[in-house]
Structures are given as C-alpha cells and as structure tokens.
TIVO-2410 file (N, C-alpha, C; in nm, 3 decimals):
# residues 147
REC num residu      c1      c2      c3 atome chaine
REC   1      M   2.160  -0.676  -0.040     N      A
REC   1      M   2.050  -0.589  -0.078    CA      A
REC   1      M   2.057  -0.461   0.005     C      A
REC   2      T   2.053  -0.349  -0.062     N      A
REC   2      T   2.051  -0.218   0.003    CA      A
REC   2      T   1.912  -0.159  -0.009     C      A
REC   3      I   1.856  -0.119   0.104     N      A
REC   3      I   1.723  -0.060   0.104    CA      A
REC   3      I   1.732   0.081   0.159     C      A
REC   4      E   1.674   0.176   0.087     N      A
REC   4      E   1.668   0.314   0.133    CA      A
REC   4      E   1.522   0.355   0.145     C      A
REC   5      F   1.491   0.425   0.253     N      A
REC   5      F   1.359   0.486   0.268    CA      A
REC   5      F   1.376   0.635   0.244     C      A
REC   6      Y   1.291   0.693   0.162     N      A
REC   6      Y   1.297   0.839   0.149    CA      A
REC   6      Y   1.158   0.894   0.119     C      A
REC   7      P   1.122   1.002   0.190     N      A
REC   7      P   0.992   1.064   0.165    CA      A
REC   7      P   0.998   1.149   0.038     C      A
REC   8      I   0.889   1.155  -0.031     N      A
REC   8      I   0.880   1.238  -0.151    CA      A
REC   8      I   0.764   1.334  -0.129     C      A
REC   9      N   0.794   1.460  -0.111     N      A
REC   9      N   0.691   1.562  -0.091    CA      A
REC   9      N   0.697   1.666  -0.203     C      A
REC  10      K   0.716   1.618  -0.323     N      A
REC  10      K   0.729   1.706  -0.439    CA      A
REC  10      K   0.667   1.635  -0.559     C      A
REC  11      P   0.656   1.705  -0.672     N      A
REC  11      P   0.600   1.639  -0.791    CA      A
REC  11      P   0.677   1.511  -0.825     C      A
REC  12      R   0.603   1.410  -0.867     N      A
REC  12      R   0.664   1.281  -0.898    CA      A
REC  12      R   0.698   1.271  -1.046     C      A
REC  13      A   0.816   1.219  -1.076     N      A
REC  13      A   0.856   1.194  -1.214    CA      A
REC  13      A   0.770   1.082  -1.272     C      A
REC  14      V   0.741   1.092  -1.400     N      A
REC  14      V   0.662   0.990  -1.468    CA      A
REC  14      V   0.728   0.853  -1.452     C      A
REC  15      E   0.860   0.849  -1.460     N      A
REC  15      E   0.932   0.722  -1.449    CA      A
REC  15      E   0.910   0.658  -1.311     C      A
REC  16      L   0.909   0.741  -1.207     N      A
REC  16      L   0.884   0.689  -1.073    CA      A
REC  16      L   0.742   0.635  -1.063     C      A
REC  17      L   0.644   0.711  -1.112     N      A
REC  17      L   0.505   0.664  -1.107    CA      A
REC  17      L   0.489   0.534  -1.183     C      A
REC  18      D   0.552   0.523  -1.300     N      A
REC  18      D   0.545   0.399  -1.378    CA      A
REC  18      D   0.603   0.282  -1.298     C      A
REC  19      S   0.716   0.304  -1.234     N      A
REC  19      S   0.779   0.198  -1.154    CA      A
REC  19      S   0.691   0.157  -1.037     C      A
REC  20      L   0.629   0.254  -0.972     N      A
REC  20      L   0.544   0.222  -0.857    CA      A
REC  20      L   0.416   0.152  -0.900     C      A
REC  21      I   0.360   0.192  -1.012     N      A
REC  21      I   0.241   0.121  -1.064    CA      A
REC  21      I   0.278  -0.022  -1.098     C      A
REC  22      N   0.398  -0.045  -1.149     N      A
REC  22      N   0.443  -0.181  -1.177    CA      A
REC  22      N   0.453  -0.263  -1.048     C      A
REC  23      V   0.510  -0.203  -0.942     N      A
REC  23      V   0.515  -0.271  -0.812    CA      A
REC  23      V   0.373  -0.300  -0.764     C      A
REC  24      W   0.285  -0.200  -0.773     N      A
REC  24      W   0.145  -0.217  -0.731    CA      A
REC  24      W   0.079  -0.333  -0.805     C      A
REC  25      E   0.092  -0.333  -0.938     N      A
REC  25      E   0.026  -0.435  -1.019    CA      A
REC  25      E   0.078  -0.575  -0.985     C      A
REC  26      R   0.208  -0.590  -0.970     N      A
REC  26      R   0.264  -0.721  -0.936    CA      A
REC  26      R   0.216  -0.767  -0.799     C      A
REC  27      A   0.214  -0.675  -0.702     N      A
REC  27      A   0.168  -0.709  -0.567    CA      A
REC  27      A   0.020  -0.745  -0.568     C      A
REC  28      V  -0.060  -0.667  -0.639     N      A
REC  28      V  -0.204  -0.693  -0.644    CA      A
REC  28      V  -0.233  -0.828  -0.708     C      A
REC  29      R  -0.163  -0.860  -0.815     N      A
REC  29      R  -0.185  -0.990  -0.881    CA      A
REC  29      R  -0.149  -1.107  -0.788     C      A
REC  30      A  -0.057  -1.084  -0.697     N      A
REC  30      A  -0.015  -1.191  -0.604    CA      A
REC  30      A  -0.104  -1.199  -0.480     C      A
REC  31      T  -0.173  -1.091  -0.445     N      A
REC  31      T  -0.244  -1.088  -0.317    CA      A
REC  31      T  -0.394  -1.062  -0.326     C      A
REC  32      H  -0.439  -0.995  -0.429     N      A
REC  32      H  -0.580  -0.958  -0.442    CA      A
REC  32      H  -0.646  -1.053  -0.543     C      A
REC  33      L  -0.654  -1.179  -0.506     N      A
REC  33      L  -0.701  -1.282  -0.598    CA      A
REC  33      L  -0.848  -1.267  -0.633     C      A
REC  34      F  -0.921  -1.185  -0.561     N      A
REC  34      F  -1.063  -1.160  -0.587    CA      A
REC  34      F  -1.084  -1.062  -0.702     C      A
REC  35      L  -0.980  -0.992  -0.745     N      A
REC  35      L  -0.992  -0.895  -0.854    CA      A
REC  35      L  -0.982  -0.965  -0.988     C      A
REC  36      T  -1.066  -0.922  -1.081     N      A
REC  36      T  -1.057  -0.971  -1.219    CA      A
REC  36      T  -0.953  -0.888  -1.294     C      A
REC  37      E  -0.917  -0.934  -1.412     N      A
REC  37      E  -0.824  -0.858  -1.496    CA      A
REC  37      E  -0.882  -0.719  -1.525     C      A
REC  38      Q  -1.012  -0.714  -1.553     N      A
REC  38      Q  -1.075  -0.584  -1.580    CA      A
REC  38      Q  -1.072  -0.494  -1.458     C      A
REC  39      D  -1.093  -0.551  -1.339     N      A
REC  39      D  -1.084  -0.472  -1.215    CA      A
REC  39      D  -0.945  -0.409  -1.203     C      A
REC  40      I  -0.842  -0.488  -1.226     N      A
REC  40      I  -0.704  -0.438  -1.214    CA      A
REC  40      I  -0.680  -0.325  -1.313     C      A
REC  41      Q  -0.720  -0.345  -1.438     N      A
REC  41      Q  -0.700  -0.241  -1.539    CA      A
REC  41      Q  -0.777  -0.113  -1.504     C      A
REC  42      N  -0.898  -0.129  -1.448     N      A
REC  42      N  -0.978  -0.013  -1.409    CA      A
REC  42      N  -0.917   0.063  -1.291     C      A
REC  43      L  -0.845  -0.007  -1.205     N      A
REC  43      L  -0.787   0.056  -1.086    CA      A
REC  43      L  -0.655   0.128  -1.113     C      A
REC  44      I  -0.586   0.093  -1.221     N      A
REC  44      I  -0.455   0.153  -1.249    CA      A
REC  44      I  -0.461   0.306  -1.255     C      A
REC  45      P  -0.554   0.367  -1.330     N      A
REC  45      P  -0.557   0.515  -1.333    CA      A
REC  45      P  -0.584   0.576  -1.196     C      A
REC  46      H  -0.667   0.512  -1.115     N      A
REC  46      H  -0.694   0.562  -0.980    CA      A
REC  46      H  -0.568   0.552  -0.894     C      A
REC  47      G  -0.495   0.443  -0.909     N      A
REC  47      G  -0.370   0.426  -0.835    CA      A
REC  47      G  -0.268   0.532  -0.872     C      A
REC  48      R  -0.258   0.561  -1.000     N      A
REC  48      R  -0.163   0.663  -1.047    CA      A
REC  48      R  -0.199   0.799  -0.987     C      A
REC  49      R  -0.328   0.833  -0.986     N      A
REC  49      R  -0.370   0.961  -0.927    CA      A
REC  49      R  -0.342   0.963  -0.777     C      A
REC  50      A  -0.371   0.852  -0.710     N      A
REC  50      A  -0.350   0.845  -0.564    CA      A
REC  50      A  -0.203   0.864  -0.528     C      A
REC  51      L  -0.113   0.814  -0.611     N      A
REC  51      L   0.030   0.829  -0.585    CA      A
REC  51      L   0.075   0.975  -0.588     C      A
REC  52      S  -0.004   1.059  -0.649     N      A
REC  52      S   0.032   1.200  -0.662    CA      A
REC  52      S  -0.017   1.286  -0.546     C      A
REC  53      V  -0.099   1.229  -0.457     N      A
REC  53      V  -0.161   1.312  -0.353    CA      A
REC  53      V  -0.133   1.261  -0.212     C      A
REC  54      V  -0.031   1.180  -0.197     N      A
REC  54      V   0.006   1.130  -0.064    CA      A
REC  54      V   0.155   1.154  -0.041     C      A
REC  55      D   0.193   1.160   0.086     N      A
REC  55      D   0.335   1.155   0.118    CA      A
REC  55      D   0.379   1.013   0.091     C      A
REC  56      L   0.490   0.998   0.023     N      A
REC  56      L   0.530   0.868  -0.029    CA      A
REC  56      L   0.665   0.827   0.028     C      A
REC  57      F   0.673   0.702   0.065     N      A
REC  57      F   0.799   0.642   0.106    CA      A
REC  57      F   0.824   0.526   0.010     C      A
REC  58      V   0.940   0.526  -0.053     N      A
REC  58      V   0.973   0.426  -0.154    CA      A
REC  58      V   1.094   0.347  -0.107     C      A
REC  59      V   1.084   0.217  -0.117     N      A
REC  59      V   1.196   0.129  -0.084    CA      A
REC  59      V   1.261   0.088  -0.215     C      A
REC  60      N   1.392   0.110  -0.224     N      A
REC  60      N   1.467   0.078  -0.345    CA      A
REC  60      N   1.568  -0.032  -0.318     C      A
REC  61      D   1.588  -0.115  -0.416     N      A
REC  61      D   1.696  -0.212  -0.415    CA      A
REC  61      D   1.776  -0.187  -0.542     C      A
REC  62      N   1.901  -0.150  -0.527     N      A
REC  62      N   1.984  -0.114  -0.642    CA      A
REC  62      N   1.917  -0.008  -0.728     C      A
REC  63      E   1.864   0.096  -0.661     N      A
REC  63      E   1.801   0.211  -0.725    CA      A
REC  63      E   1.674   0.176  -0.801     C      A
REC  64      C   1.616   0.062  -0.773     N      A
REC  64      C   1.492   0.019  -0.837    CA      A
REC  64      C   1.384   0.005  -0.730     C      A
REC  65      P   1.268   0.071  -0.745     N      A
REC  65      P   1.163   0.058  -0.644    CA      A
REC  65      P   1.113  -0.086  -0.630     C      A
REC  66      I   1.104  -0.131  -0.505     N      A
REC  66      I   1.055  -0.266  -0.477    CA      A
REC  66      I   0.935  -0.263  -0.383     C      A
REC  67      A   0.909  -0.148  -0.322     N      A
REC  67      A   0.795  -0.135  -0.230    CA      A
REC  67      A   0.768   0.014  -0.210     C      A
REC  68      F   0.646   0.043  -0.168     N      A
REC  68      F   0.614   0.182  -0.137    CA      A
REC  68      F   0.497   0.189  -0.041     C      A
REC  69      M   0.488   0.304   0.025     N      A
REC  69      M   0.380   0.331   0.119    CA      A
REC  69      M   0.339   0.476   0.100     C      A
REC  70      G   0.208   0.499   0.092     N      A
REC  70      G   0.155   0.634   0.083    CA      A
REC  70      G   0.080   0.668   0.210     C      A
REC  71      I   0.105   0.788   0.262     N      A
REC  71      I   0.044   0.833   0.388    CA      A
REC  71      I  -0.025   0.966   0.367     C      A
REC  72      S  -0.141   0.980   0.428     N      A
REC  72      S  -0.212   1.107   0.430    CA      A
REC  72      S  -0.260   1.130   0.572     C      A
REC  73      D  -0.220   1.240   0.630     N      A
REC  73      D  -0.253   1.272   0.770    CA      A
REC  73      D  -0.206   1.159   0.860     C      A
REC  74      D  -0.299   1.095   0.932     N      A
REC  74      D  -0.261   0.987   1.025    CA      A
REC  74      D  -0.304   0.850   0.974     C      A
REC  75      K  -0.306   0.834   0.841     N      A
REC  75      K  -0.353   0.709   0.781    CA      A
REC  75      K  -0.259   0.661   0.671     C      A
REC  76      I  -0.232   0.531   0.673     N      A
REC  76      I  -0.163   0.467   0.560    CA      A
REC  76      I  -0.268   0.446   0.453     C      A
REC  77      E  -0.249   0.509   0.339     N      A
REC  77      E  -0.344   0.497   0.228    CA      A
REC  77      E  -0.311   0.379   0.137     C      A
REC  78      M  -0.185   0.340   0.135     N      A
REC  78      M  -0.143   0.230   0.048    CA      A
REC  78      M  -0.010   0.176   0.096     C      A
REC  79      L   0.007   0.046   0.082     N      A
REC  79      L   0.135  -0.018   0.113    CA      A
REC  79      L   0.144  -0.142   0.024     C      A
REC  80      F   0.243  -0.142  -0.063     N      A
REC  80      F   0.261  -0.254  -0.156    CA      A
REC  80      F   0.408  -0.292  -0.164     C      A
REC  81      V   0.432  -0.422  -0.168     N      A
REC  81      V   0.568  -0.477  -0.178    CA      A
REC  81      V   0.570  -0.570  -0.298     C      A
REC  82      S   0.673  -0.560  -0.379     N      A
REC  82      S   0.689  -0.650  -0.492    CA      A
REC  82      S   0.695  -0.794  -0.442     C      A
REC  83      P   0.624  -0.887  -0.508     N      A
REC  83      P   0.621  -1.026  -0.460    CA      A
REC  83      P   0.758  -1.090  -0.441     C      A
REC  84      D   0.857  -1.048  -0.519     N      A
REC  84      D   0.993  -1.102  -0.503    CA      A
REC  84      D   1.052  -1.069  -0.367     C      A
REC  85      Y   0.993  -0.972  -0.297     N      A
REC  85      Y   1.046  -0.926  -0.168    CA      A
REC  85      Y   0.950  -0.953  -0.052     C      A
REC  86      F   0.848  -1.035  -0.077     N      A
REC  86      F   0.757  -1.074   0.032    CA      A
REC  86      F   0.836  -1.146   0.141     C      A
REC  87      R   0.792  -1.130   0.264     N      A
REC  87      R   0.845  -1.200   0.380    CA      A
REC  87      R   0.994  -1.173   0.406     C      A
REC  88      K   1.035  -1.051   0.375     N      A
REC  88      K   1.173  -1.010   0.402    CA      A
REC  88      K   1.178  -0.894   0.501     C      A
REC  89      G   1.064  -0.864   0.564     N      A
REC  89      G   1.059  -0.759   0.666    CA      A
REC  89      G   1.038  -0.618   0.613     C      A
REC  90      I   1.018  -0.604   0.483     N      A
REC  90      I   1.004  -0.470   0.425    CA      A
REC  90      I   0.872  -0.405   0.468     C      A
REC  91      G   0.762  -0.479   0.460     N      A
REC  91      G   0.634  -0.424   0.504    CA      A
REC  91      G   0.637  -0.385   0.650     C      A
REC  92      K   0.697  -0.469   0.731     N      A
REC  92      K   0.708  -0.440   0.875    CA      A
REC  92      K   0.789  -0.312   0.897     C      A
REC  93      R   0.899  -0.296   0.824     N      A
REC  93      R   0.981  -0.175   0.839    CA      A
REC  93      R   0.903  -0.050   0.797     C      A
REC  94      L   0.824  -0.061   0.691     N      A
REC  94      L   0.743   0.053   0.648    CA      A
REC  94      L   0.638   0.088   0.753     C      A
REC  95      I   0.572  -0.013   0.808     N      A
REC  95      I   0.472   0.012   0.913    CA      A
REC  95      I   0.537   0.077   1.034     C      A
REC  96      R   0.651   0.027   1.076     N      A
REC  96      R   0.720   0.086   1.192    CA      A
REC  96      R   0.756   0.232   1.163     C      A
REC  97      L   0.804   0.260   1.043     N      A
REC  97      L   0.836   0.396   1.003    CA      A
REC  97      L   0.711   0.483   1.012     C      A
REC  98      A   0.600   0.433   0.961     N      A
REC  98      A   0.475   0.509   0.962    CA      A
REC  98      A   0.428   0.538   1.105     C      A
REC  99      I   0.436   0.438   1.191     N      A
REC  99      I   0.391   0.455   1.329    CA      A
REC  99      I   0.487   0.545   1.407     C      A
REC 100      D   0.616   0.516   1.398     N      A
REC 100      D   0.714   0.587   1.480    CA      A
REC 100      D   0.742   0.729   1.431     C      A
REC 101      E   0.754   0.748   1.302     N      A
REC 101      E   0.794   0.878   1.248    CA      A
REC 101      E   0.676   0.964   1.203     C      A
REC 102      C   0.571   0.901   1.152     N      A
REC 102      C   0.459   0.977   1.095    CA      A
REC 102      C   0.336   0.976   1.185     C      A
REC 103      K   0.344   0.901   1.294     N      A
REC 103      K   0.234   0.895   1.392    CA      A
REC 103      K   0.101   0.852   1.331     C      A
REC 104      I   0.107   0.759   1.235     N      A
REC 104      I  -0.019   0.711   1.176    CA      A
REC 104      I  -0.095   0.628   1.279     C      A
REC 105      R  -0.226   0.623   1.261     N      A
REC 105      R  -0.312   0.545   1.350    CA      A
REC 105      R  -0.408   0.454   1.273     C      A
REC 106      Y  -0.427   0.480   1.144     N      A
REC 106      Y  -0.532   0.412   1.069    CA      A
REC 106      Y  -0.480   0.349   0.940     C      A
REC 107      I  -0.552   0.245   0.898     N      A
REC 107      I  -0.528   0.182   0.768    CA      A
REC 107      I  -0.656   0.110   0.728     C      A
REC 108      D  -0.682   0.100   0.599     N      A
REC 108      D  -0.793   0.022   0.546    CA      A
REC 108      D  -0.735  -0.100   0.476     C      A
REC 109      V  -0.809  -0.211   0.482     N      A
REC 109      V  -0.764  -0.333   0.416    CA      A
REC 109      V  -0.885  -0.400   0.350     C      A
REC 110      N  -0.862  -0.458   0.233     N      A
REC 110      N  -0.969  -0.534   0.169    CA      A
REC 110      N  -1.001  -0.656   0.254     C      A
REC 111      E  -1.127  -0.676   0.284     N      A
REC 111      E  -1.168  -0.791   0.363    CA      A
REC 111      E  -1.129  -0.921   0.294     C      A
REC 112      Q  -1.124  -0.920   0.161     N      A
REC 112      Q  -1.093  -1.039   0.083    CA      A
REC 112      Q  -0.943  -1.063   0.069     C      A
REC 113      N  -0.863  -0.992   0.146     N      A
REC 113      N  -0.718  -1.010   0.145    CA      A
REC 113      N  -0.675  -1.055   0.286     C      A
REC 114      P  -0.697  -1.183   0.318     N      A
REC 114      P  -0.673  -1.231   0.455    CA      A
REC 114      P  -0.528  -1.221   0.501     C      A
REC 115      N  -0.433  -1.233   0.410     N      A
REC 115      N  -0.292  -1.222   0.450    CA      A
REC 115      N  -0.260  -1.081   0.498     C      A
REC 116      A  -0.311  -0.980   0.428     N      A
REC 116      A  -0.288  -0.841   0.471    CA      A
REC 116      A  -0.356  -0.815   0.604     C      A
REC 117      L  -0.477  -0.866   0.619     N      A
REC 117      L  -0.550  -0.848   0.745    CA      A
REC 117      L  -0.471  -0.908   0.861     C      A
REC 118      A  -0.420  -1.029   0.842     N      A
REC 118      A  -0.340  -1.094   0.947    CA      A
REC 118      A  -0.212  -1.014   0.976     C      A
REC 119      F  -0.148  -0.964   0.871     N      A
REC 119      F  -0.027  -0.884   0.888    CA      A
REC 119      F  -0.054  -0.759   0.971     C      A
REC 120      Y  -0.159  -0.685   0.937     N      A
REC 120      Y  -0.188  -0.561   1.011    CA      A
REC 120      Y  -0.230  -0.591   1.154     C      A
REC 121      R  -0.300  -0.701   1.175     N      A
REC 121      R  -0.334  -0.740   1.313    CA      A
REC 121      R  -0.206  -0.769   1.391     C      A
REC 122      K  -0.114  -0.839   1.328     N      A
REC 122      K   0.014  -0.870   1.394    CA      A
REC 122      K   0.091  -0.743   1.427     C      A
REC 123      M   0.071  -0.639   1.346     N      A
REC 123      M   0.139  -0.511   1.369    CA      A
REC 123      M   0.063  -0.423   1.469     C      A
REC 124      G  -0.045  -0.476   1.526     N      A
REC 124      G  -0.115  -0.405   1.632    CA      A
REC 124      G  -0.240  -0.330   1.592     C      A
REC 125      F  -0.286  -0.347   1.470     N      A
REC 125      F  -0.409  -0.281   1.426    CA      A
REC 125      F  -0.530  -0.369   1.456     C      A
REC 126      Q  -0.642  -0.304   1.485     N      A
REC 126      Q  -0.768  -0.373   1.513    CA      A
REC 126      Q  -0.878  -0.316   1.425     C      A
REC 127      V  -0.967  -0.403   1.379     N      A
REC 127      V  -1.081  -0.359   1.298    CA      A
REC 127      V  -1.179  -0.282   1.387     C      A
REC 128      F  -1.223  -0.165   1.337     N      A
REC 128      F  -1.324  -0.090   1.411    CA      A
REC 128      F  -1.447  -0.060   1.327     C      A
REC 129      E  -1.439  -0.086   1.195     N      A
REC 129      E  -1.554  -0.060   1.108    CA      A
REC 129      E  -1.539  -0.141   0.981     C      A
REC 130      R  -1.654  -0.175   0.921     N      A
REC 130      R  -1.656  -0.247   0.793    CA      A
REC 130      R  -1.748  -0.172   0.698     C      A
REC 131      T  -1.705  -0.157   0.573     N      A
REC 131      T  -1.790  -0.099   0.471    CA      A
REC 131      T  -1.812  -0.203   0.361     C      A
REC 132      E  -1.924  -0.196   0.294     N      A
REC 132      E  -1.957  -0.292   0.188    CA      A
REC 132      E  -1.880  -0.265   0.059     C      A
REC 133      T  -1.837  -0.140   0.041     N      A
REC 133      T  -1.769  -0.102  -0.083    CA      A
REC 133      T  -1.637  -0.032  -0.052     C      A
REC 134      D  -1.552  -0.025  -0.154     N      A
REC 134      D  -1.430   0.053  -0.140    CA      A
REC 134      D  -1.461   0.200  -0.166     C      A
REC 135      E  -1.360   0.286  -0.161     N      A
REC 135      E  -1.383   0.430  -0.177    CA      A
REC 135      E  -1.429   0.469  -0.316     C      A
REC 136      L  -1.416   0.379  -0.413     N      A
REC 136      L  -1.463   0.405  -0.550    CA      A
REC 136      L  -1.602   0.351  -0.574     C      A
REC 137      G  -1.661   0.287  -0.471     N      A
REC 137      G  -1.795   0.230  -0.485    CA      A
REC 137      G  -1.797   0.088  -0.536     C      A
REC 138      N  -1.680   0.026  -0.555     N      A
REC 138      N  -1.674  -0.114  -0.598    CA      A
REC 138      N  -1.719  -0.205  -0.484     C      A
REC 139      L  -1.777  -0.317  -0.519     N      A
REC 139      L  -1.826  -0.411  -0.418    CA      A
REC 139      L  -1.714  -0.496  -0.359     C      A
REC 140      F  -1.615  -0.429  -0.304     N      A
REC 140      F  -1.504  -0.493  -0.236    CA      A
REC 140      F  -1.508  -0.444  -0.092     C      A
REC 141      P  -1.558  -0.526   0.002     N      A
REC 141      P  -1.570  -0.482   0.141    CA      A
REC 141      P  -1.435  -0.438   0.199     C      A
REC 142      I  -1.440  -0.331   0.275     N      A
REC 142      I  -1.321  -0.272   0.337    CA      A
REC 142      I  -1.332  -0.281   0.488     C      A
REC 143      L  -1.223  -0.321   0.551     N      A
REC 143      L  -1.213  -0.321   0.697    CA      A
REC 143      L  -1.127  -0.202   0.736     C      A
REC 144      K  -1.184  -0.114   0.815     N      A
REC 144      K  -1.110   0.002   0.865    CA      A
REC 144      K  -1.045  -0.040   0.996     C      A
REC 145      M  -0.915  -0.016   1.006     N      A
REC 145      M  -0.839  -0.060   1.123    CA      A
REC 145      M  -0.771   0.060   1.188     C      A
REC 146      K  -0.749   0.049   1.320     N      A
REC 146      K  -0.675   0.154   1.390    CA      A
REC 146      K  -0.575   0.092   1.486     C      A
REC 147      Q  -0.473   0.169   1.514     N      A
REC 147      Q  -0.364   0.129   1.602    CA      A
REC 147      Q  -0.405   0.151   1.745     C      A
***
C-alpha cells in the first residue's frame, strides 16, 4: 500500500469531492452509530461545503482517496478514514502531520463517538468544553479538545 499526503489549497474537482464524501459517509456509518439515515443524508451537503473551505490533506491508496483531514487555522475541522483502513496508523499519521507541520491545537469530537474520543485522548488532546449541540444546531453534544 502506497500512501501520499498532499495539501490542497486550490479549488477542488467535483470528482475529488465525490470521493471524499464517499469516504466520509462510509466512516460515519461505521463510527457515528447515533446518527439516523436522515441525519446522514442531511449532513452530506454541509460536508461537501465544508470540504471547500478548509486546507485539505488527502491520503490515497493506488490514487484512490482512503482518508482525509481538513484544517482551518489551528484546528482540525474533520478527520475521516475509510473503514477498510481503520487501525492501520493512518489517523495517527494525519494527527502527527497536523500537530508537527500545521501547528494545530484544537479538535471537536462528537460525545457519542467514544472511539474517536479515546483516540484523540491517546494523541494528547484533553476536553476543555462541552456543548449541547453541534455547529449546525443538531442535538449532538460536542466535546471541544485541545492539545
């Protein structure tokens, strides 16, 4: 398996956005078990918009996206790995890249996603605030974490 990290600071091709939304959807279905089918469908357009306004790092295997991370300022806004690539060190490599190269300090995690919370804690993040809703106003509590 060959993995390449590359930042994208330019307009995104529709094909790339489609591939990343596919990675997002597969990852969400495997990890965000609290979301309903309708929740997932409602979030897709927001995810597509969000992918257009962050610095993006995409992990490819054989030229096919398998994971991605979006960064804005000093915060990881999104990090998703295709379920076929869980527990292969890809998320850890993305976090290290974000910390070492981009100097990020913050990340938000759904409180109802205990595996992600444990992962970020293992990577050195600590909860400093809790909100009752996500940034869209949905009743999905968010834990704000900092390095």
